[in-house]
C-alpha positions in Angstrom: 21.2 113.6 82.5 23.1 113.0 79.0 24.0 115.7 76.8 20.6 115.4 74.9 18.5 114.7 78.1 16.3 117.4 79.5 18.2 119.6 82.2 17.4 122.4 84.2 16.2 125.4 81.8 16.6 123.2 78.6 14.7 123.7 75.7 12.3 121.1 74.2 13.9 119.5 71.3 11.3 117.4 69.6 8.0 118.1 68.2 6.1 115.7 69.9 7.3 117.2 73.2 4.5 119.3 74.7 6.8 122.1 75.4 8.2 122.3 71.8 7.7 125.7 70.1 8.4 129.1 71.3 6.1 128.8 74.1 5.4 126.3 76.8 2.3 125.7 78.7 3.6 128.2 80.8 4.5 130.7 78.4 8.2 130.2 78.2 10.0 132.2 75.8 13.1 131.4 73.5 16.3 132.9 75.0 18.4 135.3 73.2 21.8 134.7 71.9 24.5 135.0 74.3 27.3 137.6 74.0 31.3 137.1 74.2 32.8 137.8 77.8 35.3 140.4 76.9 32.8 143.4 76.2 34.2 144.5 73.1 32.1 145.9 70.3 29.4 143.7 69.3 29.7 141.9 66.1 26.9 142.6 63.3 24.0 140.2 63.2 24.8 136.9 62.2 22.8 135.5 59.3 20.0 133.1 60.1 21.0 129.6 60.5 19.4 126.3 60.0 18.0 125.0 63.2 19.8 122.1 64.5 17.1 119.0 64.9 19.1 118.1 68.1 19.7 121.5 69.8 22.5 121.3 72.4 22.1 122.6 76.0 22.1 126.2 77.0 24.2 127.5 79.7 22.5 129.7 82.4 25.0 132.4 82.9 26.2 134.9 80.6 29.7 134.8 78.9 30.6 137.6 81.5 29.1 136.0 84.5 27.2 139.0 85.3 23.9 137.2 85.4 23.0 133.7 86.7 20.2 131.2 85.2 18.4 132.2 82.0 18.3 135.5 80.3 15.4 137.5 80.6 12.6 136.8 78.0 12.8 139.6 75.4 9.9 139.8 72.8 12.1 141.7 70.7 14.7 140.4 68.4 18.2 141.5 69.7 19.0 142.5 66.3 15.9 144.9 65.7 13.3 142.5 64.8 10.5 143.1 67.0 7.5 140.9 67.7 9.3 138.3 65.7 9.9 134.8 67.8 13.5 133.9 67.2 15.2 130.6 67.1 17.7 130.1 70.0 20.3 130.0 67.3 19.4 133.5 65.9 17.5 132.3 62.9 13.6 133.2 62.5 11.4 130.8 64.0 9.9 128.0 61.3 7.8 125.3 61.9 9.8 122.5 60.1 7.2 119.9 61.1 4.3 121.7 59.4 2.2 118.9 58.8 -1.4 118.4 59.4 -0.4 116.4 62.2 1.8 118.8 63.8 1.1 120.0 67.1 -0.4 123.7 67.6 1.6 126.3 68.9 1.3 126.8 72.6 0.4 130.5 73.8 2.4 132.1 76.5 1.2 131.8 80.1 1.2 135.2 81.8 1.4 133.6 85.4 4.6 131.5 84.4 5.9 134.4 82.7 6.1 136.8 85.9 7.4 133.6 88.2 10.3 133.4 85.7 10.9 137.0 85.7 11.2 137.1 89.3 13.2 134.1 89.5 15.7 135.6 86.7 15.9 138.9 88.7 16.6 137.2 92.1 19.3 135.2 90.3 20.8 138.4 88.7 20.9 140.1 92.3 22.9 136.8 93.6 25.3 137.2 90.9 25.9 140.8 91.3 26.6 140.4 95.1 29.2 137.6 94.4 31.0 139.8 91.6 31.2 142.6 94.1 32.8 140.0 96.8 35.0 138.2 94.5 38.0 140.0 92.6 37.4 140.2 89.0 40.0 138.7 86.7 41.8 140.7 84.7 42.1 139.9 81.0 45.9 139.1 79.5 46.3 139.4 76.1 47.5 135.8 74.6 51.2 135.5 74.1 50.6 133.7 70.6 48.1 134.4 68.0 46.0 131.5 68.6 42.2 131.3 68.9 41.1 132.0 72.3 38.7 129.7 74.0 35.6 131.0 76.0 35.8 130.7 79.7 32.7 130.0 81.5 32.3 131.8 84.7 29.7 129.8 86.4 26.8 131.6 88.9 25.6 129.6 91.6 23.7 126.6 91.4 24.8 123.0 91.2 24.1 122.6 87.5 26.1 119.6 86.1 26.9 121.8 83.3 29.3 124.2 85.5 32.9 124.3 84.4 35.1 121.7 86.1 36.8 122.8 89.3 40.6 123.4 88.8 42.6 120.6 90.4 45.3 121.6 92.8 48.6 120.7 91.6 50.6 117.9 93.2 53.0 119.2 95.5 56.8 118.0 95.0 58.5 116.3 97.9 60.5 118.7 100.2 63.6 117.5 98.9 63.0 118.6 95.4 60.8 121.6 96.2 63.7 124.1 95.6 61.6 127.2 95.2 60.5 130.5 97.1 57.1 131.0 98.6 55.8 132.7 95.8 56.5 129.7 93.5 54.7 127.5 95.9 51.2 129.6 96.0 48.6 127.8 94.1 47.3 129.5 91.0 44.0 131.1 91.2 41.4 128.9 89.9 39.4 132.0 88.8 42.2 133.0 86.6 41.4 132.3 82.8 42.8 132.8 79.6 46.3 132.2 78.4 47.6 134.5 81.2 47.3 132.2 84.0 48.2 129.2 82.2 51.6 130.9 80.8 52.3 132.0 84.8 52.1 128.6 85.9 54.1 126.9 82.8 57.0 129.3 83.7 56.7 128.2 87.3 56.4 124.5 86.1 59.6 124.8 83.9 61.6 126.4 86.6 60.6 123.6 89.3 61.4 121.1 86.5 65.2 122.4 86.1 65.3 122.6 89.9 64.0 119.1 90.2 66.7 118.2 87.4 69.3 119.6 89.4 68.2 117.9 92.3 67.7 114.7 90.4 71.5 114.8 89.1 72.8 115.6 92.6 71.2 112.4 94.1 72.3 110.4 91.0 76.1 111.7 91.8 75.9 110.8 95.4 74.6 107.6 94.6 77.2 106.7 91.9 79.9 107.9 94.6 78.3 105.7 97.2 78.2 102.7 94.9 81.8 103.2 93.7 83.1 103.6 97.4 81.3 100.5 98.6 82.4 98.7 95.7 85.9 99.9 96.2 86.3 98.8 99.6 84.1 95.7 99.3 86.6 94.6 96.7 89.7 95.6 98.7 88.0 93.6 101.7 87.1 90.4 99.5 90.6 90.6 97.8 92.3 90.9 101.3 90.5 88.0 102.8 89.4 85.6 100.2 91.5 86.6 97.0 94.9 86.8 95.7 96.9 89.9 95.7 97.4 91.9 92.3 100.5 90.5 90.5 102.4 90.8 87.5 103.1 88.2 85.0 106.4 87.0 83.8 110.2 87.9 84.4 109.8 91.6 83.9 111.9 93.9 81.7 114.5 96.5 81.8 117.0 97.1 84.7 116.8 98.8 88.2 118.9 98.7 91.3 117.1 98.2 94.6 118.5 99.1 97.9 116.9 97.2 101.2 117.8 98.6 104.2 119.2 96.8 107.2 116.8 95.1 109.3 114.2 94.9 106.8 111.5 92.3 107.1 109.8 90.7 103.9 106.9 92.8 104.3 108.9 96.2 103.9 111.0 94.4 101.3 107.8 94.2 99.3 106.8 97.7 100.0 110.1 98.8 98.6 109.8 96.8 95.4 106.1 97.8 94.8 107.3 101.6 95.2 110.1 101.2 92.5 107.8 99.4 90.2 109.5 96.1 90.6 106.3 94.0 91.6 102.6 95.1 91.6 101.8 94.6 95.2 103.4 93.7 98.5 101.0 91.0 99.2 102.2 89.1 95.9 105.6 89.1 97.3 104.9 88.0 100.6 102.6 85.3 99.1 105.6 84.2 97.0 107.9 84.1 99.5 105.6 82.1 101.8 105.6 79.4 98.8 109.4 79.6 98.8 111.4 78.3 101.7 114.6 79.7 100.8 113.1 83.2 100.9 113.7 83.5 104.5 117.1 83.7 104.0 117.0 86.9 102.0 119.3 89.8 103.3 119.4 93.5 103.1 121.5 94.9 100.1 121.8 96.0 96.7 120.0 94.0 94.1 119.7 94.2 90.3 116.4 93.5 89.4 113.6 94.1 86.8 110.6 96.0 86.2 107.1 94.6 86.3 108.3 91.2 87.6 106.1 88.8 89.2 106.2 88.1 93.0 107.7 84.7 92.5 110.0 85.7 89.7 111.6 88.6 92.1 112.0 86.2 95.2 113.8 83.8 92.7 116.4 86.8 91.4 116.8 88.0 94.6 118.1 84.8 95.6 120.5 84.4 93.0 124.0 85.8 94.0 124.3 87.3 90.8 121.7 89.9 91.2 123.6 91.0 94.6 125.3 94.4 94.3 125.9 94.8 98.0 129.2 94.7 99.9 129.5 91.9 102.1 131.7 92.5 105.3 132.7 89.3 107.2 133.1 89.1 110.7 136.4 89.7 112.2 137.8 91.5 109.1 140.1 94.5 109.9 139.2 98.1 108.7 142.1 98.1 106.3 140.8 95.2 104.9 137.1 96.8 104.2 138.7 99.6 102.8 140.2 97.8 100.1 137.1 96.0 99.4 135.3 99.6 99.1 137.7 100.7 96.5 137.6 97.8 94.5 133.7 97.8 94.4 133.6 101.4 93.5 136.6 101.0 91.1 138.5 103.7 92.9 142.3 104.0 93.1 143.8 101.8 96.1 143.9 103.9 99.2 141.1 106.1 98.5 138.4 105.1 101.0 141.3 104.7 103.7 142.1 108.6 103.2 138.6 109.5 103.6 138.2 107.4 106.7 141.1 109.2 108.1 140.0 112.7 107.2 136.2 112.2 107.5 136.0 110.1 110.9 134.6 112.7 112.9 131.9 113.0 110.4 130.6 109.4 110.2 128.5 109.2 113.4 130.8 107.6 115.8 129.4 107.5 119.2 131.0 110.0 121.9 132.9 106.9 124.0 134.7 105.8 120.3 137.8 108.0 120.4 138.7 107.6 124.4 142.4 107.0 123.7 144.8 108.8 121.2 146.8 105.4 120.8 144.2 104.2 118.8 145.4 102.9 115.4 142.0 103.3 113.5 139.3 105.2 114.9 136.5 103.3 112.7 138.1 99.9 113.9 135.1 98.0 115.5 132.4 100.3 114.0 132.6 98.8 110.5 129.7 96.1 111.6 129.7 92.9 109.6 126.7 92.4 107.2 125.9 93.0 103.4 125.5 96.7 102.4 123.7 98.4 99.3 126.9 99.7 97.4 125.7 101.0 93.8 127.8 101.7 91.1 127.7 105.7 91.8 128.1 105.4 95.6 130.7 107.4 97.5 133.2 105.9 100.1 132.0 108.5 102.6 128.3 107.3 102.3 129.3 103.4 102.4 131.4 104.1 105.5 128.6 106.4 107.2 126.0 103.4 106.5 128.3 100.7 108.0 128.8 103.0 111.3 125.0 103.6 111.5 124.5 99.9 111.6 127.0 99.4 114.4 125.5 101.9 116.4 122.3 100.3 116.2 123.4 96.9 117.5 125.3 98.3 120.2 122.4 100.6 121.6 120.7 97.1 121.5 123.0 95.6 123.4 123.4 98.1 125.7 127.3 98.4 125.7 127.5 101.3 128.2 125.5 99.3 130.9 127.0 96.1 130.5 130.5 97.7 130.3 129.8 98.8 134.0 128.4 95.4 135.1 131.8 93.8 134.0 133.7 96.2 135.8 135.2 97.9 132.7 136.1 101.4 132.4 134.4 102.0 128.9 132.1 100.4 126.5 135.2 100.7 124.0 137.0 98.0 126.5 134.0 96.0 125.9 134.1 96.2 122.2 137.9 95.4 122.3 137.0 92.3 124.4 134.6 91.1 121.7 137.1 91.8 118.9 139.9 89.5 120.9 137.3 87.0 121.4 136.4 87.0 117.4 140.1 86.7 116.5 141.2 84.2 118.9 138.5 82.1 118.9 138.4 79.6 116.0 134.8 78.3 116.4 131.7 80.1 117.5 130.5 77.6 119.9 133.8 78.3 121.9 133.4 82.0 122.1 131.6 81.9 125.4 134.9 80.3 127.1 137.3 82.2 125.0 135.8 85.4 126.2 136.3 84.0 130.0 139.9 83.4 129.2 140.2 87.0 128.4 138.6 88.2 131.4 140.5 85.9 133.7 144.0 87.1 132.0 142.8 90.5 133.0 142.4 89.6 136.7 145.3 91.8 138.7 145.9 88.6 140.9 146.4 86.2 137.9 149.5 84.2 138.7 149.5 82.4 135.2 149.9 85.1 132.8 150.4 88.1 135.6 148.0 90.2 133.8 149.1 89.8 130.3 147.0 88.6 127.7 149.8 87.0 125.5 148.0 87.1 122.4 149.4 86.8 118.9 146.4 88.4 117.2 147.4 91.8 119.0 151.0 91.1 117.7 149.8 90.6 114.1 147.4 93.7 114.2 150.2 95.9 115.3 152.3 94.6 112.4 149.4 94.6 110.0 149.8 91.0 109.4 148.3 87.6 109.6 150.6 84.7 110.5 150.7 81.7 113.1 154.5 82.4 113.5 155.0 85.7 115.3 158.6 84.9 116.8 159.6 83.6 120.3 158.2 85.3 123.3 161.4 87.0 124.0 161.6 88.6 120.7 158.0 89.7 121.1 158.6 91.3 124.5 160.9 93.5 122.8 158.3 94.9 120.3 157.3 98.3 121.6 153.7 98.8 120.3 150.7 99.6 122.5 148.9 96.6 120.7 151.9 94.3 121.9 149.9 92.3 125.0 153.2 90.5 125.3 154.9 93.6 126.5 152.0 95.5 127.8 149.3 94.4 130.5 145.7 94.7 130.0 143.8 95.5 126.9 145.0 97.0 123.8 144.1 100.6 123.1 141.2 99.8 121.1 139.5 96.9 118.9 141.8 94.9 116.6 138.9 94.0 114.2 135.0 94.3 113.6 133.4 91.5 115.8 130.3 89.9 114.9 127.0 89.4 116.7 128.0 86.0 118.3 131.4 87.5 119.7 129.7 90.5 121.1 127.1 88.6 123.0 130.0 86.2 124.5 131.8 89.2 125.5 128.9 90.5 127.4 127.8 87.2 128.9 130.9 84.8 129.1 130.9 81.4 130.5 131.9 80.5 134.0 135.2 79.0 134.4 138.8 79.2 135.8 140.6 78.8 132.5 143.6 80.8 131.3 144.7 78.7 128.3 143.2 77.0 125.4 144.1 75.4 122.1 142.0 73.8 119.1 142.7 70.6 118.2 139.7 70.2 115.5 136.7 72.1 114.2 134.6 70.2 117.1 137.2 70.2 119.9 139.0 72.9 121.8 141.1 72.2 124.7 140.8 74.7 127.9 143.3 74.6 130.8 143.6 76.3 134.0 147.3 75.8 134.6 150.4 76.1 132.1 151.3 72.2 132.8 147.8 71.2 131.5 148.3 73.6 128.8 151.6 71.9 127.6 150.0 68.8 127.8 147.1 69.7 125.3 149.5 71.4 123.0 151.3 68.2 122.6 148.0 66.6 121.5 147.5 69.5 119.1 151.0 68.8 117.6 150.5 65.1 117.0 147.0 66.1 115.5 148.7 68.3 113.1 151.4 65.8 112.3 148.6 63.4 111.2 146.8 66.0 108.9 149.9 66.4 107.0 
């Protein structure tokens, strides 16, 4: 039924309705006005109100829910007006349709009144039983001075006008439900007034705050995960499909960079990146791959600039002007190396030689280095030929120590101790001495393996050509600290009393006579096979070897003729 329709217990609303009036066909009576639900003091009687031509529906139960259905008929006015029919809204009953054609007033039906009173008594008893089984809601005063709305506590029945059932609040997902058991309890639908709503409001605010924090955590995790995936995705893309990060231009400023021995291109790039010269090692290696000359880059000290492109760094390192390193060539004697260090560091002449003599035991020489007290210089043979990083503020001891370390690295790689035993030499020092003789006597590297064989053949005790003597001018020049082709006659040389004089003393000299390079070292370890005892170089491409002295004399005459032609 609609709002203006006829429902259960409703009053007639039109004069043409047979039940219109204060009594129906069964003697129905007008209902008394209802009282507020909170049993406070009753208000003064309201003044009579004008009847509404469209009266609204009446509720069954009283305001406090103690009765159900219609109120019992009371012929007396609740405000003391007895025997006076009342209007449902408290005013006196008047016939506003009092015309000659109006309907006559209906007389009450006693039987209908008795049935109605019995029904109302039964409904009141049921409502009382429900109140005893259910806890009564306690009234809570409003939090704010606002007008309270009446709460309807419906009795039994299925009247469409009953108050709507409270909807159960939607529960949050378990991930966001950060609350205790009390907060998760559903509010009692029977609670009315502001009290129940305020408690639910506080819970909602608390849940909203907790849900907000949970959402913030989820958002932060999402952002972090996105950033991580983006970073590694970008790194993967750049490493497989993109170019390495790189600076632009020639850079600015000045910086000295030391590249250790044995550093490949990738390690060089990493060092330059760490020092701020280039932006990434990948940019350096990519530029090196595009420049064929980059394969010739050597360890050493370079004067570079900061924030250079990879290609610009490659070009500058290939320029000899950028090299601050000290280059030691193969076969150079220790005395000459000392002079180079003094010049490089702008030191007084003889400074590095004095440091080498006083600090030789602290420079890292191997245990087999000092096996003879007749050795002229303990560092001879251990200042390995290479290019070393020597900055302007370097110390002589540090430079010498760097050279010795490089020599130890190479000698361990070639296993000087094991190979010395294979060659029937007394110590690795003798093998190193053979390499230094090969370096000094051999004029061209492609002849080193044969020159090394000549040395070993002359060391044989059954040698009938030189009878165990090496007869090398290079050893005499070393002993005399000179470099000349005219060392004098053999007779005069045999009168020169020096342990390095191989014209007088059989066997090897006490130690190396220079610092051999890698080719001479390899030739001493694995010499060519042959019975040669003599050799003479005619030209850069031709060296003549002989097994007997007679053959050697013929080769010498060939050499003299070629030498005369060159003049």
